[in-house]
Each structure stands twice: as C-alpha cells, then as structure tokens.
C-alpha positions in Angstrom: 0.0 0.0 0.0 1.3 3.4 -0.9 2.3 5.8 1.8 -0.5 8.0 3.0 0.0 11.6 2.0 -3.6 12.9 2.0 -6.4 12.1 4.4 -10.0 13.2 4.1 -11.6 13.9 7.5 -15.4 13.7 8.0 -17.3 15.6 10.8 -20.4 17.2 9.5 -22.1 18.4 12.7 -22.9 19.5 15.4 -21.0 22.7 16.3 -19.4 21.4 19.5 -18.5 18.1 18.0 -16.9 19.8 15.0 -15.0 22.1 17.4 -13.7 19.0 19.3 -11.9 17.8 16.2 -9.9 21.0 15.9 -7.3 20.4 18.6 -6.6 16.9 17.3 -6.2 18.1 13.7 -4.0 21.0 14.8 -1.8 18.6 16.6 -1.7 16.2 13.6 -0.7 19.1 11.3 2.1 20.1 13.5 3.4 16.5 14.0 2.9 15.3 10.4 3.6 18.4 8.3 4.0 16.4 5.1 0.5 14.9 5.2 -2.3 16.9 3.8 -5.7 17.0 5.5 -9.0 17.8 3.8 -11.9 18.4 6.3 -15.4 17.7 5.0 -18.0 19.6 7.0 -20.8 22.2 6.7 -19.7 25.6 5.3 -20.6 27.4 8.6 -17.8 25.6 10.4 -15.0 26.7 8.0 -13.6 29.4 10.3 -12.8 26.7 13.0 -10.0 25.4 10.8 -8.5 28.7 9.6 -4.7 28.9 10.1 -4.1 25.1 10.4 -1.2 24.4 8.0 -1.6 21.9 5.1 -5.4 21.7 5.8 -8.0 22.3 3.2 -11.7 22.7 4.0 -14.3 21.1 1.7 -17.8 22.5 2.2 -20.4 19.8 1.8 -23.5 21.0 -0.1 -26.4 19.0 1.5 -29.1 21.1 0.0 -28.2 20.5 -3.7 -25.1 18.9 -5.1 -24.5 16.4 -2.2 -28.1 15.8 -1.3 -29.5 12.3 -1.0 -27.8 9.0 -2.0 -26.8 10.1 -5.5 -25.4 13.3 -4.0 -23.2 11.2 -1.8 -21.9 9.5 -4.9 -21.1 12.9 -6.3 -19.4 13.8 -3.0 -17.2 10.7 -3.3 -16.3 11.6 -6.9 -15.5 15.2 -5.9 -13.2 14.0 -3.1 -11.6 11.3 -5.3 -10.4 14.0 -7.7 -8.4 15.5 -4.9 -6.1 12.5 -4.7 -7.2 11.1 -1.3 -5.2 8.2 0.1 -7.2 7.5 3.3 -10.4 8.4 5.2 -10.7 9.4 8.8 -14.4 9.3 9.7 -14.8 11.2 12.9 -18.6 11.2 12.6 -19.6 7.6 11.7 -23.1 8.3 10.6 -25.0 7.0 7.5 -23.7 9.8 5.2 -20.1 9.4 6.1 -20.4 5.5 6.2 -21.5 5.5 2.6 -18.7 7.7 1.3 -16.2 5.9 3.5 -17.3 2.6 2.1 -16.9 3.8 -1.5 -13.3 4.8 -0.7 -12.7 1.4 1.0 -14.0 -0.4 -2.1 -11.6 1.6 -4.3 -8.7 0.3 -2.2 -8.2 3.3 0.2 -7.5 2.8 3.9 -10.3 3.9 6.2 -10.9 4.2 9.9 -13.9 5.4 11.9 -14.6 6.6 15.4 -15.9 4.3 18.0 -18.5 6.4 19.9 -18.4 4.1 22.9 -22.2 3.7 23.1 -22.1 0.7 25.5 -19.9 2.5 28.1 -22.0 5.7 27.8 -25.2 3.7 28.3 -23.8 2.1 31.4 -22.9 5.6 32.7 -26.4 7.0 32.3 -28.7 4.1 33.0 -30.8 4.1 36.1 -30.0 0.6 37.4 -26.5 -0.8 37.8 -25.0 2.5 36.8 -21.2 2.4 36.2 -20.1 5.8 37.4 -16.6 6.2 36.0 -15.1 8.2 33.2 -15.3 6.9 29.7 -12.7 7.6 27.0 -12.8 11.3 25.9 -13.8 12.2 22.3 -10.2 13.5 21.8 -8.8 10.1 22.6 -11.4 8.5 20.3 -10.3 10.8 17.5 -6.7 10.0 18.2 -7.5 6.3 17.9 -8.9 6.8 14.4 -5.6 8.3 13.2 -3.7 5.6 15.0 -5.6 3.0 12.9 -4.4 4.8 9.8 -0.8 4.6 11.1 -0.4 8.0 12.8 0.2 8.4 16.5 -0.9 11.9 17.7 0.4 13.5 21.0 -2.0 16.0 22.6 0.3 17.0 25.4 1.6 20.6 25.3 -1.0 21.6 22.7 -0.5 24.5 20.3 -3.2 27.1 20.1 -3.6 30.0 17.6 -2.5 33.4 18.7 -5.2 35.8 19.9 -7.0 37.3 17.0 -6.6 40.9 16.1 -9.8 42.8 16.8 -11.3 44.8 13.9 -12.6 48.3 14.2 -16.2 47.0 14.0 -15.5 44.6 16.9 -13.8 47.3 19.0 -16.8 49.5 18.5 -18.7 46.9 20.5 -16.1 45.7 23.0 -13.8 48.7 23.4 -10.1 48.2 23.8 -9.0 45.5 26.2 -7.9 47.0 29.5 -9.8 44.7 31.8 -10.3 41.0 32.4 -12.7 39.7 29.7 -15.2 37.1 30.7 -17.4 35.3 28.2 -20.7 33.7 29.3 -22.7 31.4 27.1 -25.8 30.6 29.2 -27.7 28.4 26.7 -27.7 24.8 25.5 -29.8 22.7 23.1 -31.8 21.1 25.9 -33.2 22.7 29.1 -31.7 20.0 31.3 -28.3 21.5 30.5 -29.2 25.2 31.2 -28.4 26.9 34.5 -31.7 28.6 35.6 -32.0 32.2 34.4 -32.5 33.6 37.8 -29.4 32.0 39.1 -27.4 33.1 36.1 -28.6 36.6 36.6 -27.2 36.5 40.2 -23.8 35.2 38.8 -23.6 38.0 36.3 -24.7 40.7 38.8 -22.1 39.5 41.3 -19.3 39.5 38.6 -20.4 42.9 37.3 -19.7 44.5 40.7 -16.0 44.2 39.8 -15.3 47.1 37.5 -12.1 45.3 36.4 -14.2 42.8 34.7 -15.9 43.1 31.3 -18.5 40.5 30.5 -19.6 39.4 27.1 -22.8 37.4 26.6 -23.1 34.8 23.7 -26.1 33.2 22.2 -28.2 33.2 19.0 -31.7 33.8 17.8 -34.3 36.4 18.9 -35.5 34.6 22.0 -32.0 34.1 23.4 -31.0 37.7 22.5 -34.0 39.0 24.5 -32.9 36.9 27.5 -29.3 38.1 27.2 -30.4 41.8 27.1 -32.3 41.2 30.3 -29.3 39.7 31.9 -27.1 42.6 30.8 -29.6 45.4 31.7 -28.3 48.2 33.8 -24.7 47.1 33.8 -22.2 49.1 31.7 -19.6 46.3 31.8 -21.9 43.6 30.6 -22.4 43.5 26.8 -24.6 41.3 24.6 -22.6 40.1 21.6 -25.3 37.9 20.1 -26.9 39.4 17.0 -24.4 42.2 16.6 -21.5 40.6 14.8 -20.8 37.9 12.2 -19.8 34.5 13.6 -16.2 34.9 12.5 -16.0 38.1 14.5 -17.5 36.4 17.6 -14.7 33.8 17.3 -12.2 36.7 17.4 -13.7 38.0 20.7 -13.7 34.5 22.2 -10.0 34.1 21.3 -9.3 37.3 23.4 -11.3 36.2 26.5 -9.6 35.4 29.8 -12.2 32.8 30.7 -15.4 31.4 29.3 -18.4 30.2 31.4 -20.5 27.8 29.4 -23.0 25.1 29.7 -22.2 21.6 28.3 -22.6 23.1 24.9 -20.7 24.0 21.7 -19.4 27.3 23.1 -17.3 25.5 25.7 -15.6 23.5 22.9 -15.1 26.6 20.7 -13.4 28.5 23.5 -11.3 25.5 24.4 -10.1 24.9 20.8 -8.8 28.5 20.9 -6.9 27.9 24.1 -9.2 29.8 26.5 -9.8 28.7 30.1 -13.3 27.2 30.2 -15.6 26.7 33.2 -18.6 24.4 32.5 -21.9 23.8 34.3 -23.4 20.4 34.1 -27.0 19.3 34.7 -28.4 16.1 33.3 -25.1 15.4 31.6 -21.7 14.8 33.1 -18.0 15.3 32.0 -17.4 11.6 32.6 -19.3 11.0 29.3 -16.2 12.1 27.4 -17.2 15.7 26.5 -15.1 17.7 28.9 -13.7 20.6 26.9 -10.2 20.2 25.5 -7.2 20.8 27.9 -9.6 21.5 30.8 -9.7 19.7 34.2 -12.5 18.5 36.5 -11.6 21.4 38.8 -13.5 23.8 36.4 -16.3 21.4 35.6 -19.0 22.2 38.1 -21.5 19.4 38.3 -25.0 19.2 39.9 -25.2 17.5 43.3 -25.3 13.7 43.0 -26.0 13.5 46.7 -29.4 15.1 46.0 -29.7 13.6 42.5 -28.1 10.2 42.6 -29.2 9.1 39.1 -27.1 11.7 37.5 -26.0 11.7 34.8 -29.3 10.7 33.2 -28.4 11.5 29.6 -25.4 11.8 27.3 -26.8 14.8 25.3 -29.4 16.1 27.7 -32.4 15.0 25.6 -33.8 12.6 28.2 -35.9 13.9 31.0 -36.2 12.2 34.4 -39.1 13.1 36.7 -38.0 15.0 39.7 -34.7 16.1 38.2 -35.9 19.2 36.5 -34.2 21.4 39.1 -30.9 19.5 39.3 -28.8 22.5 38.3 -30.3 24.5 41.1 -28.0 22.4 43.3 -25.0 24.3 41.9 -24.5 27.3 44.2 -24.0 30.7 42.5 -21.2 31.4 45.0 -19.3 28.4 43.7 -19.6 29.5 40.1 -18.4 33.0 40.9 -15.5 31.7 43.1 -14.3 29.4 40.3 -14.4 32.2 37.8 -12.5 34.5 40.1 -9.9 31.8 40.8 -9.2 31.3 37.1 -8.7 35.1 36.7 -6.0 35.3 39.3 
C-alpha cells in the first residue's frame, strides 16, 4: 500500500462536535507536516480550521449537489479527484459511512470513530450504573488516526494566537484594559441550562467588579431577548449575540480570559482557541467524554449527585427524568463566581 500523504476527514455536525476535532487536527498538522488534511463539513464551520497548516476545507452541499444517495456518490467523486489516500471518519453516521465505504471499495485505507455507546449507556442508565469516566472524544479521535498509522500526541498543545480585533469589533467591545469574561448561558436542551434567575445573580455579582468586562453569547431572537435582560443596567456587561458575524464572535472569544459555558458548543469553541473554560453540568456529566479540551475537572461544576443520585441521566441532555428538572439549582452561585474569580488570578 502506498504511503498515506492525503487524508480526508469527516465531521459534518454538530457545532461542539466539530470544534472538538480541531485540537486533534491542529496537533496532527504540527506533527505530520508532510501529510495533507481535507476536512469535510458544513460551510458554517470553516472558520474553525483557519490557520491550520496543510489543511483544506471542503464545504459539503447537503441542499443541492451532495443531497441524497446520489449526492453522496457525487461527493465521493468530488473528493476522489483531490487524490485522497485515506479516510478518517470522525462522525460515523450514515452519510459518512456511505462515502467511507466507497473509498474502501476503491482500495483506500479507512478508519472510523468508536463512539463508545455501551460505556455511555452504562454511565447514564438508572439501574446498575457504572459511574466512571469513559474515554474522551479526543482520545477516540486519536485512535482513528492511529488505525491509519499516525500516533498523535496531545500533550503541550499548540493554540492559535489571539485574533486581532477589527474596528467593528472594537466599537462593541472597546479596547481590552480589563479581564474579559465570556458567558454562554444556553444549550440545546433545558436540562443542561443553568436557571436564568441564578445566572442573573452570577452576572450581577461578577459585574460588581469594574475590572471585569462580561460578554454574553447566544443566538436567535429569543436568546438575545434573555441576554439583554441579563445585561440590563450594567455598563460592563455586553450582549454580543446578533451584533457581529460568527467569525467576529470567534475573534472576541479568542481574546477572553475565561469562558463560562453550559455543556454546549461554546465550551468547545473556547477550548479549541486555548481559552480557560468553566462548564456547568445538569443532566449530563463530563465523565461521558465531552469535557472541553485541555480542561480539568476542577473547572467542571456538576450538579449535586447526593441530592440527585441518578445523574448523569443523559449523554446529550435530551432525556428527562421526573424530579430532576431542578438538578442544576444544586449548583451554588457562590461556587460558580468563586471558580471564575480563581481562574482570573
């Protein structure tokens, strides 16, 4: 078999999962500079990969050219033209399986991620729960490349330099003379969202320190309305959502001193940029393998398992358990503020 010089990498969604591939691919690019990577994902995620050497981004077109089964055949042909030697499938869903299989049938080496469903089910089940950490997604991604013949080291990671802030961004943020705190108080499911009244108290307490400037992240009219309420009356609290392009939001995040996030995509975006991340966990738990890159359990604040012993009840937060609706209220606001302040020392 010829030496592998070009690997196509699949991860189509979701935002946090795509962000979790970035540290692994950045490490790969640094350790194997002679091997080209082509990342296949949705166009929206292209900025995640900017600046990684010898990496090209291939924007999949799921609305037209690459839609449906025959669209996947076209995707295979489009990628084949690039001179691909191997496939690293970091998604392992029907779409990527089909394209991966076509490459395998043409004689290319392929490998795919093991999502560890059995271990995760054991962690979240009600009876006979096995409460111990499962392999992180970063380790699972490493294993895919190992199967292709490439060992990746994630110790001493390399992060991009802080982005230069454009005039448009500075019109919103002002020059950086204070500690910048990002807060992303939303998640896909309510079971992963810190109650709004408690988050308001966290923000109010932090805003008392005039050496802090706080930026609120979210998206969509409903979230923006909530963010504006959280920021109301505080000069050093700024709603970012809806005011800048996504690429510009990434530039602000790269200049933060710390990010407070739920178990959501924002935690992984901040982590891939080398930012300290504090996460709050409700129905889910960092033991499921989704702790943000290069972070420790010291900054993962989990709901009280003494009061809610069935936690975690879900991997993604989509499963509701009666009586556990208020699990995140067991996270004291004082602890959240103290951990943030400690990270800013």
